[in-house]
N, C-alpha and C positions, 0 to 999 in steps of 0.2 A: 873578734867582729867581723875579719872579713870574709864568713862564711855566710854570713849574713847582710852581705854588698850584692849588688841586681848581679842575677846569674846570667850563664851567657846566654847570647840566643841560641833558642832550639832550633838547628838545624831543618827549614822545612821540609818536607817531600816532595821530592821534582813533579813537578808536571806530571799527568797522564800524556801520552800521545790521543790524537785524535784519532776514532776510526776510519782505518782506510778502508776500502770498497772491495777490495778483497777477502777484507775479516768481517765485512758485514754480508757477504755473501756465505762465507763458514759459520758465522752461527744463521744463518737459512740454511744452512743443511741440516738441522735438529731440525727446524719446520715441516721439511719434504720428510722427515720419517715420519712423522706422527700423520702427514698428510696417507704415506705408503700402509699407515696402521691403518688408520678411517676406512682403507678401501675393506681388507681385511674382515673387520668387524660388522661395516654396515655394505656390504658389496659382495663378503661371501657367506658371513656366518647366516644371514638372515634368510640368505633364499636356499640355498640348503637346509635350513629348519624348515623355510616353510614348505618349497617344492618337496626336496628329496628325504624328509625324515615326516611331513605330515602335520606340525606341531603348530594350530593353531595360531594366527599373526599374534594376536591381543598377545601372548606370551609370550611370543619371539620377539615383539617389538617391546611388551614390560623388561624384560631380561636385560635387555641390550638398552633399554634406556637410562637401568642403575646406575652407569657410568656414568651420566650426565646428570642422574639425581645429586650423587653427593659433591656438587660443583662446591656447595658451601665450605669445605673441607681448605679451598684451597686459601682462604682466610688462614688457619690457623699452618699453612703451611710459610705463606708469607712471610708470617710473622718469626717462626720456627730458624726460618733462613735468618731471617735478621737479626736472632737474638744466638744463638746456636752454631757456629760456624763448625763443620767438621774438617780435618786436617788442616786448618786454617783458609779453609776455603768457604766465603757465606752461598755461593751458587754452585758452582762447578759439582759441587761431590752429592747435592742434594740432589742433579741434574743427571749424575751417573745413576746412582741410586732408584731415580724413579724409574730410568731406561731398562735395566734391568729388572725389574719387577713388572712392568707392565712386557714386557716380552714374555717374563714367565706364565702372567696372568691368562696372556693370548692362548699361549698353548693352552692351560690349563681350561682354559673355558671350549676350546674343540671338545679334549679328552670328556668332561662333562656333556657338554652335547651330543655326543654319541651313545652315552651313555645315557642319557634321556632318550636319543629315537632307540634304542634296542628294548627300552621298557616299555614305551609306548605300543612297541610292536608286539613283543611277549605278553604283556601285562593289561595293555589297556591302559585306561586311566585310575593306576591303583594309588594307594600311597606312595609308592616305592617309586612312580611316574612323579608326581605331584613334591615329593621331597629333590628327586633330581633335577625337578625347574628350579627349587627354593635355591640350593645351590648353585647353581647357572646363574641365576640373579645374585647371589653373596659374590663368583665369580668376579663379575662384572662390576657391583661395585667396587672390589679389588681391584679392580683395572681403574674405574676411575678414580681410585685414590692415588695408584700410583701412578698415571699420570700429573694428576696434580700436583705432585710430590717432585717434580722435576719439570714441568711447562710452568708451573708458578715461581719456583727461583729465576728459569730461564728469564719468565718474562723482567723480572723486576732485574735478572743481567744485565737486559733491553736497556734499561732504565737509566744503572749504574755503570755501565760503559759508554753513552754516549751523552751528549750535550745538546740543549735547546736546538741549537739549531740545526743538527746534523739525526735528532732523530727520527723524525717524520720519514726521512731516507730510509733511515734503520726499518722501522717496521714495513716501513709498502715492499722493501725489499723482502723478508721476514715471511710477512704473508703471503706477499706472490709466491715466493718457495715451496707455499704448504700446497697450493693452487697443484703445483707443478709435481710435489709426491704427489697428490691423486692421482695425475696421467700417468706418470711410473710407475704408481704403486698397479693401476688397473691394467698395463702393457704387462708387468712383469706376471703379477697371476694367473690371467689369462694364458703365459705363454708356460704356466710351470702345472697347469690344470688342463687334465685330462680329455682327448672326445669319449664317448660311450663306446663302447666293444660292439656289440652286434644289436643296440634296438635305438630307441628316439630318445633324443632328452625330456620328452613328455610320461615315458614309461622306461626307467633304468632297471634291467634285471638284477638279480644279487653280485652276477659277473663284476655290473658296472658300479652298485654302489658298495663293493672290494676296494679296485681299481680307485673311486674317487675319495674313499677314505684313507687310505694311502697318500693320495698326490694330495689332499688336504691338510693330514698330516706335516708331509714332505714340505707343506706352504710355510705353515705356523712354523714352525722348525728353522724354517732356511729366515725365513724374510723377518720376522722379530730379529732372529740375531743380526743380521745387516743390520737393524736400525737402528740397534745400540752398538755396534763398531762405529756408524754415523754419530751418532749422538758423544761418543768419547772422542770424536775427531772435529767435531763442529763447535766443541765449546775449549778445548786444549790448550793450555797454555791465555784465553783470552782476559779471563777475571783479574789474575796478575799483572795483566800488563797493561790493564786500559779500567780496572774496575775505579771508577772516584767514589766508593762505597762509604769507606776511612776517612775521607776526607771533606764528606758534607755533613754540614750542620746540623743539618734539616731533611726529615725524610720525605721525599717527593710523595702525594698523591696517589699511591698504584692502587689499581683493580683490584688486588689481592687484598689492601686492608677494608673491603668493603663489606660488611655484614649484611645477611639477606636482611633484615631487620630495617638496615639503617639505608638500603640501597629502595625499598619496599617507599619509607617516608620521603627522599628523595625524589622516588619517581614520580609520587604525587604531592609535591610540594603546595602544587597552585596546579588550575582549571588547566595550565597550559601545557603544562607539565605530565600534568597526568594525561590529556589529550597525547601530544605523544608515545609515551610511553606504551599507552594501549593501542598505537598505530603502528609501533617500532613493534608491540608484540604480537596482531596480528599479523605483521609482514612475517615474521619469522616464523610461525607457528603455519604459515603457507606457502614458503618457503620447502620447509623440512618435513612435510608429512609424508613425503613420499621415500621420503628416508629406508626404514624398513620394507616395504615392498618394492620399489619398482625393478630390481633387480629376478624377483619375482616372475614382476608381469610378465619381464622378456623371455622366463621359463615356461611360464603357464600357459600365454596366450600365446606368444612367438613362436615357441617350441626352439628355444636358448638353450644353446649348454651352457654349466656353470663357467667357462674362462670364458663365452663369448659376451654373458652378464656382464662382469665382474668389469671387462672393457669398457660398459656404457660406460659405467664411470670417469673415463676418459674424454671422452663426447659432453661430458656436461664439463669439466674441468677447463679443455679447452676453451670452448664456448665462456665460460665465468673466466678464465683469465682475458681474454679479448674485449671481453662488457667492460671489465673495472679497467683497463688499458683506455679503449673506444672512451668511455664515462668520462675517464678524468680528463684525456686531453680532446676530446670533440665535443661531446654531449654537455655535462655541464656548464661550458661556456656557451654553448648558443642556446640551450636550453633553461638555466641557470639551477640550482639545489632539489626546490624542491617541484617544479616543473620531472628535472629528470627522475625524484625516486614517482613519483605519480606516473613518468611515460614505465619506467622499469615495472611496479606493479601490473600496471595496463598489459603489458608484453608477455611476463611470466600468465597474468588466467589466459591472454591468447594461447601461449604455449603448452598450457595443461591442455586444449582443449582439441590441439593439436595431438597432442600423445592419444588424446583418446579417441581420436577421429585412424590414429596406428592403429589402433589394438583392430579394429577392422575390419582394416588391409591384414594383420596378420604379417608386414614386410618388415624384415628387423632393419632393414634402410631405411624405411620410413620413421622408424622410431629412432635411429641412430640422429637420425639429421633433429627430431624432433626436441632430442637430448642436447645436441649441439644447441640449438638457434632458446633453451628452456635455461641452459649456462648465461648465453648471451643474456639472455633476458636480467637474472641472476646477479652479474655482476653487473650492470647498470641499477637494478634497485639496490644492494647494497652500497654502493658508489655513491647515490644522489642520498642513501637515509643516512650514514656515516657523515658527511659531506656536510649533512643539513644540522647535526647533531651538534657538529662542532665546530657548524657558524650559531648554533641558538642559544648559547651559554657565556656566559663572563670568562675569563681569563681564572680568575681568583675561584672557579667551582668548576671549572671542567674537568678535571682530573676527577673529583668526589660523582660527579654526572655520568662521565664515561664509565668509571669502575662498577658504579652502581649498574647500568645497563650492561656489563660484559656480565655480572653476575646473572642479573633475571635474564640475558639472552640464552646462558649454558639450561637453565631449566626452560627456558619455553623450547626449545628443542630437544625437552626431554620431551615436556606434554606432547609436540609434535609427532618423534616417535612414537608415543603410544598410542596417540589419538590415529595416524594412520591404520597399526595395527588394526586396531578396535572399529572402526569405518570397514576395513577390508574384509572381517568377519563379520558383521553388521550386514554387508554387502552381498556377501555369500549365501547367509540365511535369505534375504529378500529376490536375489535370482539368483536362476539355473545357469546364467553363463559368466566364466569366469573375466571376458569385456567387460563386461556390465558392473559385475563388482568394484575390481579395478575402477574402474569409469566412475563410480562414485566417491572414491577417494581424492580423485582427479576434477572432479568438479568441484567436492566443496572447497582443493585449493584454489580455483577461481572464484570462487565467491568470498572466500577470506580476504584474496588480493582485491577485490573489486571495494569490500566493508572494510579494507585498508585506505585505497584513497577515498570514501568516504570523510573517513576520519581525519586521513592527512589537510583533505580543503579546509578541515576547521581548527587548524591549528596556521596562526595568527601570530605570527614572526615578531612584530611588533610588540604584541602583547605579552609571546612570551619576553622578550632582553630586553619589556620593562617589568615584569612583575617577578618572573624566575631566578633573578636570580638573588633578590630580597629573600625570599620563600627558601628557598635552596638556603642562604646562608643563616637562614633563623631556625631551621630544622638542626645545623650544624650547629651551631649557637647551643640549642637547647642541653644538645648530646655533651657539648664542654661542660655546663651548667651541670 
């Protein structure tokens, strides 16, 4: 009978230590690596394809946008890392595997890009050329899946290793490190890319193109390898020491657990959620339409070399960091969240007009200052909009609402990238001057921001608080039923 007596109490697992500030910055290095990689894809490849290889902007943007189109796959990767640990780790192993795969995919994308350029030059728009375009899109989709395979478990790791009282600080540091990575990536890339040998940057000779090809291949071999090593160091030992995953009885409502269908239902659950979602959609598309065309703008209109146009990301990233810090500490406390978002949108529209005017001067210095101001405006806009979003929903539904918006935002950025390329191609058909064609893209961004301001003016904070909580809860309840 002694075998059926009360068992000895099982020793409880020792409580996990709190995250120290150095560990938060260590984790932030992974996001810094992603920022560096974004410069390679959106700061180098788009420029080379549109300018040096003369691939239409729509096809260039469409291929690059494929890495954002596959964003819904992060739902599967999030659930997979929850259910199937690798080598005893739920997150770290996925981060490392994903990092290795996206480093490989980036190098493969460059090789396919050169084959596409060669095919276009020798055979024109033949079946083989279109096949290379399709393969490039597939490679970028694989790149996006690899990013999701690593970054989604990483986002879950941030939840696992933090508590409510320090999570906002951790997320703030990690997100800021992403912007630092963009600045660092722009500077490193510009140093590793060559100046032309005997011709201008607008009219490269064959020797210049051969030199560019060699240097770009070297860049995409060195930088992704360094980023992979950074990802290893950023997450090494963190999960094992700090993760609370095994001891938490309930799963936190994370962004990667939201399906696309659920996201759309949540974001349109009531009149106010629909209005706010539409505002965020217009804001995001208007912020990122220039992603696929800005570097080629610097090349064609300002005569800048590939290394110089890549460095433009440093001006934008620096401005964004200043904007985020300034908005958080000075603008939001004085203007309020809604007015900060409105002010930021107005600033973005104004800086787009400045960037257009800079094109008529063809002075690279004016473009650099314009992008610094654009980054400043972007940081203010983003801070105001995110602060307002966090303020506009109850704690019970905040995770679902933010997760739904995170997925929708990724797809909005894909739309923005493709739309920027399509509008540029349209502008080149309508106008015989490059500055006017690019100006059409930037003008549409300004119009989109003014539209976002109008939509924001219709958002009623009190009505949102009164109705949105119940509407979102009803959507979630229906899914549970």
